[in-house]
Backbone as CSV, one residue per row, in Angstrom:
resi,resn,N_x,N_y,N_z,CA_x,CA_y,CA_z,C_x,C_y,C_z
1,UNK,-22.752,6.926,24.030,-21.472,7.409,23.652,-21.262,6.904,22.403
2,UNK,-21.355,7.777,21.179,-21.183,7.453,19.974,-19.670,6.601,19.875
3,UNK,-19.215,6.092,19.062,-18.170,5.459,18.867,-17.480,6.441,17.636
4,UNK,-16.140,7.439,17.859,-15.579,8.057,17.105,-15.405,7.408,15.424
5,UNK,-15.581,8.269,14.563,-15.590,8.122,13.223,-14.152,7.748,12.691
6,UNK,-14.034,6.587,11.934,-12.751,5.844,11.901,-12.609,5.924,10.617
7,UNK,-11.304,6.225,9.627,-11.591,6.135,8.195,-11.193,4.847,7.836
8,UNK,-12.276,4.694,6.376,-12.302,3.377,5.524,-10.777,3.429,5.476
9,UNK,-10.740,1.938,5.787,-9.027,1.062,4.991,-9.446,0.475,4.210
10,UNK,-8.457,0.179,3.399,-8.202,-0.781,2.072,-6.912,-1.658,2.314
11,UNK,-7.311,-2.779,2.962,-5.986,-3.551,3.304,-5.265,-2.707,4.780
12,UNK,-4.056,-2.095,4.453,-3.649,-1.634,5.727,-3.525,0.165,5.372
13,UNK,-4.260,0.563,3.907,-3.903,1.898,3.808,-5.097,2.423,4.060
14,UNK,-5.551,3.667,4.443,-6.709,4.316,4.192,-7.163,4.898,2.728
15,UNK,-8.123,5.114,2.603,-8.884,5.732,1.104,-8.097,6.602,0.528
16,UNK,-7.520,7.575,1.800,-6.989,8.820,1.062,-5.950,8.694,0.381
17,UNK,-4.848,8.198,0.643,-3.863,7.701,-0.709,-4.292,7.259,-1.641
18,UNK,-5.238,5.994,-1.760,-5.509,5.860,-3.134,-6.322,6.770,-3.771
19,UNK,-7.134,7.251,-3.227,-7.487,8.840,-3.837,-6.717,9.469,-4.644
20,UNK,-5.560,10.220,-3.700,-4.842,10.944,-4.325,-3.897,10.283,-5.479
21,UNK,-3.882,9.020,-5.229,-3.006,8.277,-6.269,-4.104,8.291,-7.597
22,UNK,-5.163,8.070,-7.484,-6.159,7.502,-8.401,-6.234,9.422,-9.227
23,UNK,-6.470,10.440,-8.813,-6.266,11.852,-8.998,-4.901,12.185,-9.833
24,UNK,-3.716,11.672,-9.314,-2.736,12.230,-9.948,-2.713,10.894,-11.400
25,UNK,-2.948,9.854,-11.521,-3.322,9.038,-12.818,-4.217,10.332,-13.518
26,UNK,-5.088,10.589,-13.261,-6.088,11.200,-13.762,-5.536,12.549,-14.464
27,UNK,-4.742,13.183,-13.583,-3.817,14.174,-13.596,-2.632,14.026,-14.676
28,UNK,-1.893,12.931,-14.885,-1.104,12.733,-15.813,-1.441,12.366,-16.946
29,UNK,-2.856,11.851,-17.468,-3.408,11.378,-18.388,-4.076,12.754,-19.131
30,UNK,-4.594,13.285,-18.155,-4.707,15.063,-18.947,-3.686,16.001,-19.163
31,UNK,-2.347,15.619,-18.800,-1.119,16.237,-18.871,-0.962,15.512,-20.311
32,UNK,-0.830,14.706,-20.699,-1.053,14.251,-21.975,-1.478,14.264,-22.810
33,UNK,-3.124,14.475,-22.354,-4.138,14.742,-23.208,-3.591,16.402,-24.109
34,UNK,-3.537,17.096,-23.071,-3.525,18.597,-23.357,-1.874,19.053,-23.951
35,UNK,-0.907,18.086,-23.565,0.522,18.214,-24.375,0.480,17.759,-25.913
36,UNK,-0.771,16.676,-25.769,-0.591,16.051,-27.090,-0.976,17.334,-28.523
37,UNK,-1.681,18.447,-28.131,-1.869,19.449,-29.110,-0.799,19.723,-29.942
38,UNK,0.860,19.664,-29.052,1.609,20.646,-29.380,2.664,19.423,-30.223
39,UNK,2.285,17.857,-30.012,3.247,17.460,-30.772,3.017,17.576,-32.501
40,UNK,4.591,16.933,-32.802,4.921,16.973,-34.048,3.854,16.037,-34.799
41,UNK,3.175,16.708,-36.652,2.711,15.831,-37.201,3.242,15.039,-38.176
42,UNK,2.815,13.718,-38.280,4.006,12.920,-38.720,4.444,13.484,-39.999
43,UNK,3.262,13.774,-40.859,3.427,14.445,-42.429,4.165,15.569,-42.634
44,UNK,4.415,16.414,-41.147,4.892,17.808,-41.509,6.852,17.388,-41.423
45,UNK,7.142,16.193,-40.580,8.531,16.187,-40.287,9.349,16.564,-41.273
46,UNK,9.843,17.649,-40.763,11.296,17.835,-42.004,10.914,19.474,-42.824
47,UNK,9.380,19.911,-42.671,8.893,20.524,-43.105,9.022,21.690,-42.443
48,UNK,8.365,22.029,-41.496,8.221,22.528,-40.420,9.203,22.726,-39.175
49,UNK,9.982,23.811,-39.382,11.079,24.060,-38.408,11.220,23.135,-37.082
50,UNK,10.107,23.876,-36.676,9.664,24.090,-35.343,8.082,23.167,-34.726
51,UNK,8.045,22.138,-33.972,7.057,21.230,-33.999,6.684,21.873,-32.824
52,UNK,5.169,22.224,-32.974,4.370,23.027,-31.463,5.050,24.268,-30.720
53,UNK,4.283,25.231,-30.724,5.087,26.207,-30.516,4.918,26.240,-28.683
54,UNK,6.356,26.197,-28.210,6.425,26.332,-26.927,6.053,26.672,-25.853
55,UNK,5.433,27.802,-25.734,4.793,28.748,-25.316,3.466,28.136,-25.355
56,UNK,2.838,28.339,-26.183,1.177,27.505,-25.960,1.718,26.075,-25.286
57,UNK,2.316,25.024,-25.669,2.330,23.992,-24.848,2.744,24.053,-23.109
58,UNK,3.560,24.793,-23.146,3.810,25.477,-21.738,2.521,26.005,-20.931
59,UNK,1.917,26.998,-22.118,0.312,27.703,-20.919,-0.620,26.508,-20.880
60,UNK,-0.560,25.442,-21.712,-1.636,24.549,-21.663,-1.214,23.482,-20.449
61,UNK,-0.444,23.222,-20.233,0.167,22.083,-19.467,0.647,22.949,-17.879
62,UNK,0.572,24.043,-17.994,1.441,25.113,-17.001,0.247,24.745,-15.502
63,UNK,-1.349,25.102,-15.715,-2.399,24.905,-14.541,-1.947,23.292,-14.012
64,UNK,-2.037,22.364,-14.796,-2.313,20.663,-14.255,-0.706,20.619,-13.474
65,UNK,0.151,20.885,-14.671,1.472,20.570,-13.446,1.661,21.471,-12.326
66,UNK,1.138,22.819,-11.940,1.295,23.614,-11.269,0.172,22.827,-9.950
67,UNK,-1.224,22.938,-10.243,-1.948,22.075,-9.430,-1.441,20.805,-8.612
68,UNK,-0.835,20.302,-9.672,-0.673,18.349,-8.876,0.726,18.522,-8.134
69,UNK,1.554,19.513,-8.803,3.112,19.769,-7.999,2.590,20.181,-6.585
70,UNK,1.696,21.115,-6.626,0.976,21.763,-5.156,0.750,20.628,-4.004
71,UNK,-0.494,19.890,-5.060,-0.969,18.859,-4.265,-0.155,17.765,-3.791
72,UNK,0.838,17.095,-4.467,2.145,16.317,-3.761,2.679,16.716,-3.354
73,UNK,2.969,18.072,-3.209,4.012,18.547,-2.220,3.296,18.470,-0.297
74,UNK,1.976,18.515,-0.660,1.222,18.584,0.512,1.091,17.234,1.166
75,UNK,0.866,16.405,0.020,0.375,15.175,0.828,1.830,14.735,1.331
76,UNK,3.025,14.867,0.202,4.476,14.506,0.584,4.783,15.119,2.360
77,UNK,4.402,16.305,2.440,4.726,17.116,3.413,3.774,16.004,4.834
78,UNK,2.961,16.095,4.294,1.798,15.589,5.551,2.544,13.875,6.147
79,UNK,2.769,13.298,5.017,3.399,11.743,4.487,4.477,12.092,5.870
80,UNK,5.890,12.995,5.623,7.119,12.556,6.576,6.634,13.176,7.856
81,UNK,5.407,14.060,7.802,5.048,14.905,9.200,4.433,13.692,10.189
82,UNK,3.681,12.795,9.120,3.246,11.788,10.261,4.020,10.356,10.411
83,UNK,4.814,10.368,9.705,5.564,8.933,9.143,4.777,8.006,8.994
84,UNK,4.089,8.310,7.916,3.212,7.020,7.671,3.660,6.728,6.092
85,UNK,4.663,5.732,6.375,5.661,5.301,5.236,5.188,4.336,4.304
86,UNK,3.704,3.732,4.949,3.105,2.489,4.097,2.243,3.076,2.929
87,UNK,1.995,4.797,3.138,1.185,5.611,2.249,2.590,6.215,1.290
88,UNK,3.643,6.077,1.591,4.942,7.026,1.054,4.771,6.192,-0.260
89,UNK,4.965,4.733,-0.075,4.704,3.842,-1.615,3.794,4.172,-2.619
90,UNK,2.802,4.658,-2.032,1.643,4.909,-3.129,2.283,7.004,-3.816
91,UNK,2.769,7.498,-2.963,3.544,8.763,-2.938,3.937,8.631,-4.474
92,UNK,5.039,7.895,-3.926,6.210,7.150,-4.871,5.823,7.118,-6.465
93,UNK,4.877,5.684,-5.985,3.753,5.579,-7.694,3.732,6.793,-8.290
94,UNK,3.238,7.969,-7.532,2.407,9.135,-8.224,3.645,9.660,-9.123
95,UNK,5.000,9.549,-8.684,6.290,10.544,-9.272,6.192,9.317,-10.672
96,UNK,6.407,7.965,-10.567,6.349,6.674,-11.406,5.063,7.429,-12.589
97,UNK,4.245,7.505,-12.029,2.951,8.157,-13.164,3.322,9.344,-14.192
98,UNK,3.659,10.383,-13.051,4.121,11.704,-13.844,5.332,11.333,-14.766
99,UNK,6.130,10.973,-14.412,7.778,10.523,-15.323,7.107,9.949,-16.612
100,UNK,6.353,8.527,-16.310,5.792,8.060,-17.565,5.153,9.160,-18.475
101,UNK,4.175,9.795,-17.910,3.468,11.216,-18.953,4.337,11.818,-19.449
102,UNK,5.600,12.143,-19.096,6.749,13.402,-19.257,7.291,12.550,-20.462
103,UNK,7.735,11.578,-20.461,8.426,10.504,-21.230,7.215,10.241,-22.513
104,UNK,6.419,10.266,-22.314,5.497,10.247,-23.457,5.335,11.445,-24.424
105,UNK,5.192,12.599,-23.672,5.117,13.994,-23.802,6.327,14.162,-24.802
106,UNK,7.677,13.583,-24.046,8.430,13.810,-24.960,9.188,13.355,-25.611
107,UNK,8.799,12.194,-25.885,9.016,11.272,-27.307,8.251,11.589,-28.626
108,UNK,6.961,12.826,-28.471,6.669,13.177,-29.348,6.824,14.570,-29.733
109,UNK,8.044,15.333,-29.213,8.130,16.911,-29.743,9.714,16.465,-30.675
C-alpha cells in the first residue's frame, strides 16, 4: 500500500503559504505599476489642477485589489479554521506588502 502524499515543507511551513505570499508580493508590485499611470507628472505640478483621473485610477486597480482581497480573505479564513498560526505570520506579511504598495501609490498623487 503506497504511503499517502504529504505536502512539501520548507522549514516548519508547507509551500502553500510561501506561494501565496509570493503571489501577493507580485500582486502588490502589479498594483504599483498599474497605479503609476495615474501619478502626477513633476513638470505639470501646479499647472494641472487634478493629477490622474480618479475614475481611471480606480478602474485600473480594482481588478487587482478585488482578486487579492478575495484570495487573502479565503486564505485568512482557512488559517483561522485550521488554527495554522505559523502560516498566519506569512499572511500578516502580505498585509505589510500591500500597505507598502498603497503608501508608495499615495505618495505620488
